[in-house]
C-alpha positions in Angstrom: 74.1 81.5 186.4 76.2 78.1 187.1 74.3 75.2 189.2 76.3 72.1 190.8 74.9 68.9 189.5 73.3 68.0 193.6 71.0 71.4 192.3 70.7 70.4 188.9 69.2 67.5 190.3 67.0 68.2 192.9 65.3 71.7 190.9 65.4 70.1 187.6 65.8 66.0 187.0 63.9 65.1 189.8 60.8 65.9 187.7 62.3 65.1 184.5 64.0 61.7 184.6 63.3 61.0 181.4 64.9 63.8 179.8 67.2 62.7 177.7 64.8 59.8 176.0 62.4 62.7 174.9 65.0 64.5 173.9 66.6 62.2 171.6 63.1 61.0 170.6 62.9 64.7 168.9 65.5 63.4 166.9 64.4 60.6 164.9 63.9 61.8 161.2 60.2 59.9 161.4 58.9 61.8 163.9 59.6 65.5 161.1 59.8 67.5 163.9 60.5 71.4 162.4 64.7 71.6 162.8 64.4 75.1 165.2 63.0 72.5 167.5 65.5 69.6 166.9 68.7 72.1 166.9 67.3 73.2 170.6 67.4 69.6 171.6 70.9 69.1 170.2 72.7 71.9 172.4 70.4 70.7 175.2 71.7 67.0 175.1 74.7 68.7 174.5 74.6 70.8 177.9 73.5 67.2 179.2 76.7 65.4 178.4 78.4 68.1 180.2 76.9 66.7 183.3 79.2 63.5 184.1 76.3 61.6 185.7 74.2 62.6 182.6 76.5 61.1 179.8 75.8 57.0 180.5 72.3 58.2 180.5 72.4 60.2 176.9 75.0 57.4 175.1 71.7 54.9 175.9 68.9 57.5 174.9 71.4 58.2 171.1 72.5 54.6 171.5 76.4 56.0 170.7 77.6 52.6 170.2 75.3 51.4 167.5 75.8 52.2 163.9 71.8 52.9 163.8 71.6 54.8 166.2 69.6 57.9 165.8 73.3 59.8 165.7 74.9 57.7 163.4 72.0 57.8 161.5 71.8 61.8 161.2 75.3 61.8 160.7 75.0 59.7 157.9 71.7 61.9 156.6 73.6 65.2 156.3 76.6 63.5 154.7 74.5 62.6 152.6 72.6 65.9 151.6 69.4 64.9 153.1 70.1 68.5 154.9 70.7 71.3 152.0 72.9 73.9 153.8 70.8 76.4 151.5 68.5 77.9 155.2 69.7 79.0 158.3 67.7 76.5 159.8 69.9 74.0 158.5 73.2 75.2 159.0 72.0 76.1 162.7 71.1 72.4 162.8 74.4 71.4 161.1 76.3 73.6 163.9 74.3 72.2 166.8 75.2 68.7 165.5 79.0 69.4 165.5 78.9 71.0 169.2 77.4 67.6 170.1 79.9 65.8 168.5 83.1 67.6 170.0 81.5 67.5 173.1 80.8 64.0 173.0 84.1 62.9 171.3 86.3 65.2 174.5 84.6 62.3 176.7 86.6 59.1 177.4 83.2 57.3 177.6 81.0 58.5 174.8 84.6 59.1 172.4 85.2 55.2 172.6 81.3 54.2 172.0 80.8 56.8 169.1 84.0 55.2 167.3 82.7 51.8 167.8 79.6 52.5 166.0 81.5 53.3 163.2 82.5 57.7 163.0 85.8 57.2 161.4 85.1 55.8 158.3 81.9 58.6 158.0 84.0 61.1 158.3 86.9 59.7 156.1 84.0 58.9 153.6 82.8 62.7 154.0 86.4 63.9 153.3 85.3 63.7 149.6 82.4 65.4 149.7 84.0 68.3 147.5 80.9 70.5 146.9 81.4 74.3 148.0 78.7 74.6 150.7 80.2 71.5 152.7 83.7 73.1 153.1 82.5 74.1 156.4 80.9 71.1 157.5 83.7 69.0 156.4 86.2 71.7 158.2 84.9 70.8 161.3 84.6 67.3 161.2 87.8 66.7 160.1 88.2 68.5 163.9 86.3 65.9 165.4 88.9 63.6 163.7 91.2 64.7 164.9 90.2 65.3 168.1 89.6 61.4 167.7 92.8 60.4 166.8 94.6 62.1 169.4 92.7 60.4 172.0 92.2 57.3 170.9 94.5 55.0 169.5 92.1 52.7 168.0 91.0 56.2 166.0 93.8 55.9 164.1 93.6 52.5 163.2 89.9 52.7 162.1 91.5 55.8 159.9 93.5 54.2 158.4 91.5 50.5 157.5 89.4 53.2 156.3 91.7 54.6 153.7 92.3 57.6 155.4 95.8 58.7 154.8 95.0 59.1 150.8 91.9 60.6 151.1 93.4 63.3 153.3 96.4 63.8 150.8 93.7 63.9 148.0 91.6 66.7 149.5 94.5 68.5 150.5 96.0 68.4 146.7 92.3 69.4 145.4 91.9 72.5 147.6 95.7 73.3 146.7 95.2 72.7 143.1 91.5 75.1 143.3 93.5 78.0 144.7 95.8 78.0 142.1 93.2 77.9 139.3 90.8 80.0 140.9 92.2 82.1 144.1 91.8 81.5 147.4 88.7 82.6 149.9 87.6 82.1 153.1 86.1 78.6 153.2 88.8 77.3 151.2 91.9 78.7 153.2 89.9 77.7 156.2 89.1 74.1 154.9 92.9 73.7 153.9 94.0 75.2 157.3 92.2 72.7 159.5 93.3 69.7 156.8 96.9 70.5 157.2 97.0 71.0 160.9 94.8 67.5 161.5 97.6 65.9 159.1 100.9 68.0 161.3 98.9 66.7 164.7 98.4 63.3 163.6 102.2 63.2 162.9 103.2 64.3 166.0 100.8 61.5 167.8 102.0 58.4 169.2 102.1 55.4 167.7 101.2 57.1 164.0 104.7 57.4 162.6 104.9 53.7 161.3 101.8 53.7 159.4 102.6 57.2 158.0 106.1 57.3 157.4 105.5 56.6 153.2 103.5 59.8 153.3 107.0 61.4 151.9 105.9 58.9 148.6 103.1 60.5 148.0 101.9 63.4 146.3 102.0 65.2 149.1 104.8 67.2 148.4 104.8 68.0 145.2 101.3 70.7 146.4 103.5 71.0 149.7 105.9 72.8 147.4 103.0 74.7 145.7 101.7 76.3 149.3 105.2 77.4 150.0 106.0 79.2 146.6 102.8 80.7 147.2 102.3 82.3 150.5 100.4 85.2 150.2 98.6 83.3 148.2 97.7 80.7 150.8 97.6 82.9 154.2 100.1 82.6 157.6 98.0 80.1 158.8 98.1 77.5 155.5 101.9 78.2 155.5 103.0 77.7 158.8 101.4 74.1 159.3 102.9 73.1 155.6 106.7 74.0 156.4 106.0 72.2 160.3 104.8 69.3 158.6 108.0 69.1 156.2 109.9 70.2 159.4 108.3 66.6 160.7 109.0 64.7 158.2 112.7 65.5 158.3 113.0 65.2 162.4 110.9 61.8 162.3 113.1 60.7 159.2 116.3 62.6 158.1 116.4 59.7 155.5 113.6 61.6 153.6 115.0 65.1 153.6 116.7 63.6 150.4 113.5 62.6 149.0 112.0 65.9 149.7 114.9 67.9 147.8 114.1 65.5 145.4 111.2 67.8 144.9 112.7 70.5 145.5 110.5 71.3 148.9 113.2 72.5 150.7 114.7 75.0 147.8 111.7 76.5 147.3 111.0 77.1 150.9 114.1 78.6 151.5 113.9 80.9 147.7 110.6 82.1 149.5 112.0 82.8 152.4 114.5 85.1 150.6 112.0 86.4 148.5 109.5 87.7 151.4 109.3 86.7 154.9 105.2 86.6 155.4 104.4 89.1 158.2 102.9 86.9 161.6 104.1 85.4 164.7 103.9 82.1 164.0 105.9 82.4 160.8 108.7 84.1 162.4 108.5 81.7 165.4 108.4 78.6 163.3 111.1 79.7 160.3 114.3 78.3 162.4 113.2 75.0 163.2 113.0 74.7 159.5 115.9 76.4 159.1 117.6 73.5 161.1 115.4 70.8 160.1 116.6 71.0 155.9 120.0 71.3 157.1 120.5 67.8 158.7 122.5 66.2 155.0 125.3 67.7 153.7 123.4 68.9 150.8 120.9 71.0 152.8 123.4 72.4 154.9 125.2 73.7 151.4 122.2 75.1 149.6 121.1 77.1 153.0 124.7 78.2 153.3 125.3 79.4 149.9 121.5 81.0 149.4 121.8 82.4 152.9 118.4 83.8 153.8 119.6 85.1 156.7 119.8 89.0 156.1 115.7 88.5 155.1 115.2 86.9 158.5 116.9 89.2 160.4 115.1 92.5 158.1 111.8 91.6 160.6 113.4 93.8 163.5 114.2 97.0 161.3 111.0 96.9 159.1 107.9 98.6 160.1 105.4 95.8 158.5 106.9 93.1 161.6 106.7 95.6 164.6 102.8 94.4 165.1 103.7 91.0 164.7 106.9 91.5 167.1 104.7 93.1 169.8 102.5 89.0 170.1 103.1 87.4 173.2 106.3 85.4 173.8 107.3 86.0 169.8 110.9 87.2 169.9 111.8 85.3 172.4 110.7 81.9 171.5 112.4 83.1 167.1 115.7 83.4 170.0 115.8 80.1 171.3 114.7 78.7 167.6 117.7 80.3 166.7 120.2 79.3 169.4 118.9 75.9 168.8 119.4 76.0 164.9 123.1 77.6 165.6 124.2 74.8 168.3 123.6 71.8 166.2 124.7 73.6 162.8 127.7 75.6 164.1 129.0 76.7 161.0 125.7 78.8 160.6 127.1 80.6 164.1 129.4 83.3 162.7 126.9 84.8 159.8 124.0 84.8 162.7 126.0 86.7 164.4 127.0 89.2 161.5 123.2 89.6 160.9 122.7 90.4 164.4 125.4 93.2 164.2 124.3 94.8 161.1 120.5 94.1 162.6 121.5 96.5 165.7 123.3 98.8 163.2 120.7 99.9 161.2 118.2 99.8 164.4 120.6 102.8 165.8 120.4 104.3 162.5 116.5 104.5 162.7 117.2 106.2 165.8 119.1 108.9 164.9 117.4 112.6 163.4 117.7 111.9 159.6 116.4 108.1 160.2 113.2 109.3 162.6 112.9 112.5 163.0 112.4 113.8 166.3 109.9 116.2 166.3 109.1 118.8 169.1 105.6 120.5 170.0 104.9 122.6 173.0 105.5 121.2 175.9 105.3 117.5 174.6 107.7 115.2 172.5 106.1 113.6 169.4 108.0 110.7 167.3 107.5 110.9 163.8 108.1 108.7 160.7 107.8 110.0 157.8 104.3 108.6 157.2 103.1 109.8 160.0 100.4 112.7 160.0 101.9 116.3 161.1 102.2 116.9 164.9 99.5 119.2 166.3 99.9 120.9 170.0 96.5 118.5 171.2 98.3 114.7 169.8 99.9 112.8 172.9 102.0 110.4 172.4 100.4 107.7 170.8 101.8 103.3 170.3 101.7 104.5 166.8 104.9 106.5 168.4 106.7 103.8 169.7 107.9 101.8 166.9 112.1 102.4 167.9 110.8 101.7 171.4 109.3 98.7 170.2 111.8 98.0 167.6 114.5 97.7 170.6 111.9 95.7 172.5 111.8 93.4 169.8 115.3 92.7 169.6 116.0 92.5 173.0 113.8 90.0 173.8 114.8 87.8 170.7 118.7 88.3 172.3 117.7 87.2 175.6 116.4 84.3 173.8 119.3 83.5 171.4 121.8 84.4 174.7 120.6 81.4 177.0 123.8 79.7 176.5 127.2 80.8 178.2 129.2 80.5 175.0 127.0 82.4 173.0 127.0 85.2 175.7 130.8 84.8 175.1 130.9 85.2 171.2 128.1 88.3 171.1 130.1 90.3 173.7 133.7 89.3 172.0 132.0 90.9 168.9 130.1 93.3 170.0 131.0 94.7 173.3 128.2 95.6 175.7 128.2 98.9 174.3 125.2 98.6 171.8 123.4 98.7 174.9 124.2 102.5 176.3 124.0 103.0 172.1 120.5 102.7 172.1 119.7 104.8 175.3 121.7 107.8 173.3 119.3 108.2 170.5 117.6 111.5 170.1 114.7 109.9 168.4 113.8 107.9 171.6 110.2 108.8 173.1 110.3 111.0 176.3 109.0 107.6 178.5 111.1 105.5 177.0 112.2 105.0 180.8 108.5 103.8 181.6 108.2 101.0 178.6 108.2 98.0 177.9 111.4 98.8 175.4 112.9 99.6 178.4 112.1 96.5 180.7 113.5 94.4 177.6 116.7 96.4 177.2 118.2 96.1 180.6 116.7 92.1 180.9 119.2 92.0 177.9 122.0 93.8 179.8 121.5 91.2 182.7 121.5 88.4 180.5 124.7 89.6 178.7 126.8 90.6 181.9 126.2 87.0 183.7 
């Protein structure tokens, strides 16, 4: 049950005015209080920090602004392995400490105080801890560092002064090399995701561009080459942040594209896309922006045109593996908007995009014909089956798995609706394809009987409205 601050004041704090100090005393290492009790104390202090009127009280009790305060002492002991991460009690204690730190750093007063206590250099030092049991804690501390730098300009200055940029690059390189040598696992993949997300957020934060400009001359591009070459090894999340960082490099400083080309990063990225597009909605949405970035100089545009990754990208609309990610939120519409921006900045690519769209629509129509996707009928029911469907039975009703064709139509229509926001793009599409392709979808024999009640029908109607405007 949620209580207001006034109710808490009258029901609890009136009788326990020194609760924050008493809880802080339980955390002092000299008192040797059992870890489960200290864990509970940390969670209670975190709850107090959420009460605006108690932030200053907790800050005073923990002496947040001092490097020798209780919280910083505990943090340094965790970093120095004084709490070996071998028991559930220790892990619970460290988790509670991370929760308290996250809440404190999200508060403007608490965040500024703990920065002045020196938390940023301490966390930067912890990034060098490569012991396997600490990977989870390093990832959580990276997220806290991310929040601090995003919210407080002074945190970024402290980060740079503590040699944080080179430390971060070295740690990313170490984790990537470990994956290449030993294979990826969940702790390593999660840590890499946290490190790359932190770097990407930092590149997007105001006031950081000058200090990050030389990143392109470090070992980071070489490390990124390994990730984009083996996206299946590192996973979609790590891959997405990597290509976002590459695109941010180029958009923030267009001349850096030539340097990245010397490392073969854009070339390796396009070659990997040509082989396989990772099955992920985030990847699908991110690729158009990355395509635009690697085409910003003539050499990049020429290589992109020669390699031509568009057929592989547009194949996502006709391959079964991508049906599910294309149903996520606004993935198709966002991808369409990205392709729209790509061809607006690079008009020479428009013709090829329209050709691929035409081919995609033709493949979906072929997929919906009796020999492409057999429509089988059982007594009283219509059943849409694929080659992987089990034999139909009289008890089986139309299930979401049977709606593949409808979902493909929905995805490509949402994509086109996002793409055709510009009048001249609509005109080019109508001149090249007309509007018959919309009516052709309605004639497909393999459409489910309730298509007119599906989201695919809604997407088709929305596209028709966009085209005829």
